[in-house]
C-alpha positions, 0 to 999 in steps of 0.5 A: 030394425028387424030381429031375427032369432037364431036357433043354436045346438050347444053341447059339451061332450064327455072329451072335453070337445065344445059343439055350437050348431047354428041350426038356422036364422028365423023371422020369429021366435015361432018359426024358431020354435017349430025349427027346434021341433023338427031338429029334436027328431034327428041323431045328435039333437035327440040325445041333447034335446036340453041344449038348445036355446034361441039368441036374438040379433037385430039385423042392420036393414029391413025391406019397405014394408018391415019385414027383414030380407030374406038373404043374410049375412051372419059374421061369426067368430070361432078361436080354438085355444090350447091350456097347458101346464107349466111343462107344456103338457095339454090340459084341455082345449077351449072353443070359442065360437060366436055369432057377431052380427047379423047383416042385410048384405055382405059389404056391410059384414065385411064392414063389422069385420074391419070394425071388430078387428080394430077391438082389442079383443080380436085384433090379433085373430083375424083368421078366425073370423067368417061370413057366411050367407044364409037364407031367412026361415032356412034351416041347416043341419037336417040330417042330424050329425054324429061326434067320436063320442057317439061312435064310441059309445055305439061300439 
């Protein structure tokens, strides 16, 4: 099984909001590093260059030559938890975001989703899953990003 490399930018803002951006999936660490070098020039990323990480995933299938397919489908989980005190006041928000797997077809990703929903950790959170398709070695977020915290600092 080939390995794919996901370039991720994680950052917690002063407001307590956590932000996780999957910049792209790549066929090699070198391609992920090239993408990181391009992204650190963009707004949002350049202010937090230390927040990049590369996550690795085993892709379930390969082409005849052993290379990963150019199209893939990722299974993603995103759940927001509101923490409250005894009086019901909101203390803080926790956002659990993670890629659970990368698959060569949408059908295989959907099968993996069904399997995950049988696990106690995920059984009650079917609405927190998404499957998205993408092209290997294609970088998203090409214009960077701004957040409410960034806008407050610029005021």
